[in-house]
C-alpha positions in Angstrom: -15.5 30.1 8.4 -17.9 32.3 6.6 -21.7 32.7 6.0 -22.9 29.8 8.1 -25.9 29.4 10.4 -25.2 27.7 13.7 -28.4 26.7 15.3 -29.7 24.2 17.9 -26.3 22.9 18.8 -25.4 21.1 22.0 -22.2 23.1 22.4 -20.2 26.0 20.9 -20.4 26.9 17.2 -16.7 27.1 16.6 -13.8 26.3 18.9 -10.1 26.9 18.3 -7.5 25.3 20.5 -3.7 25.1 20.1 -0.7 23.3 21.7 2.4 24.7 23.4 5.9 23.1 23.7 5.5 20.0 25.9 2.5 21.6 27.7 4.6 24.5 29.0 3.8 28.2 28.5 6.1 28.4 25.4 4.0 28.8 22.3 6.8 29.5 19.9 6.4 26.2 18.1 3.6 27.7 16.1 1.3 24.7 16.7 -1.8 26.9 17.2 -4.7 28.1 15.0 -3.7 31.5 13.7 -5.2 33.9 11.1 -8.6 32.2 11.3 -11.4 34.2 9.8 -14.9 33.9 11.4 -17.0 36.2 9.3 -20.7 36.8 8.4 -22.1 33.9 10.5 -25.6 33.7 12.1 -25.4 31.9 15.5 -28.3 31.4 17.9 -29.9 28.9 20.2 -26.7 26.9 20.9 -25.3 25.4 24.1 -28.3 23.3 24.7 -26.3 20.8 26.7 -22.9 22.3 27.4 -23.6 25.6 29.0 -20.0 26.9 28.9 -20.5 27.5 25.2 -20.1 30.4 22.8 -20.7 31.2 19.1 -16.9 31.5 18.9 -14.3 30.3 21.4 -10.5 30.4 21.2 -7.7 29.0 23.5 -4.0 29.1 22.8 -4.7 30.8 19.5 -3.9 34.2 18.1 -4.1 36.7 15.3 -7.7 35.8 14.4 -10.5 37.9 12.9 -14.1 37.8 14.2 -16.2 40.1 12.0 -19.8 40.8 10.9 -21.4 38.0 12.9 -24.8 38.1 14.6 -25.0 36.1 17.8 -27.9 35.8 20.2 -30.0 33.6 22.5 -27.1 31.9 24.3 -26.5 30.4 27.7 -23.1 32.1 28.1 -20.9 34.7 26.3 -21.2 35.1 22.5 -17.4 35.3 22.1 -15.0 33.9 24.6 -11.1 34.2 24.7 -9.8 31.6 27.1 -6.4 33.4 27.5 -4.1 36.1 26.3 -2.0 33.9 24.1 -0.2 36.0 21.4 -2.9 38.6 21.0 -3.3 40.4 17.7 -7.0 39.5 17.3 -9.6 41.7 15.7 -13.3 41.7 16.6 -15.3 44.1 14.6 -18.8 44.9 13.2 -20.5 42.1 15.2 -24.0 42.3 16.7 -24.3 40.5 20.1 -27.3 40.4 22.4 -29.4 38.0 24.5 -26.3 36.3 26.0 -25.9 34.7 29.4 -29.5 33.6 29.5 -28.6 30.6 31.7 -25.6 32.0 33.7 -24.0 35.1 35.1 -20.6 36.4 36.2 -19.8 36.8 32.5 -20.3 39.3 29.7 -21.5 39.3 26.0 -17.8 39.1 25.2 -15.6 37.4 27.8 -11.8 37.0 28.2 -9.5 35.5 30.7 -5.7 35.9 31.0 -4.5 33.7 33.8 -1.1 32.5 32.4 1.6 34.5 30.5 2.5 32.7 27.3 5.8 33.2 25.4 5.1 33.9 21.7 6.7 35.7 18.8 3.5 37.7 18.1 4.0 40.8 20.2 7.8 40.6 19.9 9.7 38.7 17.1 12.4 37.9 19.7 9.9 36.1 22.0 8.1 37.7 24.9 5.2 37.2 27.3 3.8 40.5 26.1 1.2 39.9 23.4 0.2 42.1 20.5 -2.8 44.3 21.1 -6.3 43.0 20.5 -8.5 45.4 18.4 -12.2 45.4 19.3 -14.2 48.0 17.3 -17.5 48.9 15.7 -19.5 46.3 17.5 -23.1 46.7 18.6 -23.5 44.9 21.9 -26.4 44.7 24.4 -25.5 43.0 27.7 -29.0 42.1 28.7 -30.2 39.0 30.6 -27.5 38.1 33.2 -24.5 39.4 31.2 -23.5 41.4 34.3 -19.8 41.6 33.2 -20.8 44.1 30.5 -20.1 44.3 26.8 -16.4 43.5 27.2 -15.9 41.4 30.3 -12.1 41.6 30.5 -11.8 39.2 33.4 -9.0 37.6 35.4 -6.0 39.8 34.4 -7.0 40.4 30.8 -4.7 42.9 29.2 -3.8 44.5 25.9 -7.2 45.4 24.6 -8.1 48.4 22.6 -11.9 48.9 22.5 -13.2 51.7 20.4 -16.1 52.9 18.2 -18.5 50.5 19.9 -22.1 50.9 20.9 -22.6 49.3 24.3 -25.8 49.0 26.2 -25.4 47.9 29.8 -21.6 47.6 29.6 -18.7 49.8 31.0 -14.9 49.5 31.2 -13.8 46.8 33.6 -10.5 45.8 35.2 -9.8 43.1 37.8 -7.3 40.7 39.2 -4.2 42.7 38.0 -5.5 43.4 34.5 -3.8 46.3 32.8 -3.1 48.0 29.4 -6.8 48.4 28.3 -7.9 51.4 26.2 -11.6 52.3 25.8 -12.3 55.3 23.6 -14.8 56.8 21.2 -17.6 54.5 22.5 -21.2 55.1 23.5 -22.0 53.4 26.9 -25.7 53.4 27.8 -26.6 52.6 31.4 -23.2 50.9 32.0 -22.8 47.8 34.2 -19.7 45.8 34.8 -20.8 44.2 38.1 -21.1 47.7 39.3 -23.2 50.4 37.7 -20.3 52.6 36.7 -18.7 54.0 33.5 -15.3 52.7 34.7 -14.9 50.1 37.4 -11.7 48.5 38.8 -12.4 45.6 41.1 -10.2 43.5 43.3 -6.8 44.9 42.3 -4.4 47.8 42.8 -3.8 50.5 40.2 -1.5 49.3 37.3 2.0 50.7 37.4 3.3 53.4 35.1 3.5 52.2 31.5 0.7 49.6 32.0 -2.2 51.9 32.7 -5.9 51.8 31.9 -7.3 54.6 29.6 -10.9 55.7 29.3 -11.3 58.8 27.0 -13.5 60.4 24.4 -16.5 58.3 25.4 -20.1 59.1 25.9 -21.4 57.5 29.2 -25.0 57.8 30.2 -25.8 56.9 33.8 -29.5 56.2 34.5 -29.8 57.3 38.1 -28.8 60.3 40.1 -25.8 59.5 42.2 -24.5 57.1 39.6 -20.9 56.2 39.6 -18.6 57.6 37.0 -15.5 55.9 38.5 -15.4 53.0 40.9 -12.5 51.5 42.8 -13.3 48.5 45.0 -9.8 48.1 46.5 -8.2 51.5 46.2 -8.6 54.6 48.3 -9.4 57.9 46.5 -6.3 59.6 47.9 -4.0 57.0 46.5 -1.4 58.9 44.4 -1.0 56.0 42.0 -4.4 56.7 40.5 -3.0 59.6 38.5 -0.2 57.3 37.3 -2.1 54.3 36.2 -5.6 55.6 35.3 -6.0 58.0 32.4 -9.4 59.5 31.9 -10.4 62.6 30.0 -12.5 64.2 27.3 -15.5 62.1 28.1 -19.2 63.3 27.9 -21.0 62.2 31.0 -24.8 62.3 31.3 -26.4 61.8 34.7 -29.5 63.2 36.4 -28.3 66.2 38.5 -25.0 66.7 36.6 -21.5 66.9 38.0 -22.7 67.4 41.6 -24.7 64.2 41.4 -22.3 61.8 39.6 -20.0 60.1 42.1 -16.4 58.8 42.2 -16.2 55.9 44.7 -13.2 54.4 46.4 -12.8 51.6 48.9 -14.1 53.5 51.9 -15.1 56.9 50.7 -16.7 58.8 47.8 -17.1 62.3 46.4 -19.0 64.0 43.7 -17.5 64.2 40.2 -17.5 68.0 40.6 -15.2 67.7 43.7 -13.1 65.1 41.9 -12.5 67.5 39.0 -11.8 70.4 41.4 -9.1 68.3 43.0 -7.4 68.2 39.6 -8.5 64.9 38.2 -10.1 64.4 34.8 -10.6 68.1 34.3 -11.5 67.7 30.6 -14.5 65.5 31.1 -17.9 67.3 31.1 -20.9 66.2 33.1 -24.4 67.1 31.9 -27.6 66.9 33.9 -29.9 67.1 30.9 -30.5 63.5 29.9 -30.5 62.6 26.2 -33.6 61.3 24.5 -33.7 57.7 23.0 -33.5 59.3 19.5 -30.3 61.2 20.5 -28.7 58.0 22.0 -29.5 56.1 18.8 -28.1 58.8 16.6 -24.8 58.8 18.6 -24.6 55.1 18.3 -25.2 55.2 14.6 -22.6 57.9 14.2 -19.9 56.0 16.2 -20.5 52.8 14.3 -20.2 54.5 10.9 -16.9 56.3 11.7 
């Protein structure tokens, strides 16, 4: 599906939907859209009647490629993955903005993962563990009510590698037992994922060893003094599992006031990033109190997207 314009539609631009074995969670019958290419399309002003609409939507589908599309002026997410079926998708070099103009509790990209499906994608012998999804070199602005951020990995979403993206108003998000997500080499400007934080984990415990969340080698720019570098809604800061299931390092943090101003927030307490690092956490991340200019932020984004 290449080089089309989707405009003034009542619903989604493209929707992929597969079938499982007798309606179970077994998808090894292969009766699903796979290896679909959605490339170079221009999608805007859609979802005029059906508000749960996207430029691109997939459910019970895997191993697809979404590249070089421009999507904007939408009631809901630009790209939506209904589930974690199979994995192995690539989303790259897209431009997404002006999403969620008529709704919230969503992001410019949205994913859900509420049911484990058995496929041969992640393991040829059959497994509920999917292949990793590769999300890279996208330019995303999560403006309007896209409060879930650039990549709203919702409801247990797992196995996402997100790298070399330029994200405005979007941070790293985990919730409802999501795990195995890796954000790296990305520029995050004024991040928001329901909370104004570079990394936010909401309504869940820390993932166990081997299923951790990673946030490394990123640039994160917090707009306000006292801004949150790290946020846990349901975990206390003295929980020893944090160092097992959360891997953060080598990030460049910019916040008015520097390391003493940036905060790490737990369920019932908080501390400065400076004290967090002194306690032995995330010692390779550097906090800077001198805020970058717009020109510097744009140059970082350009550099990341060209790598």
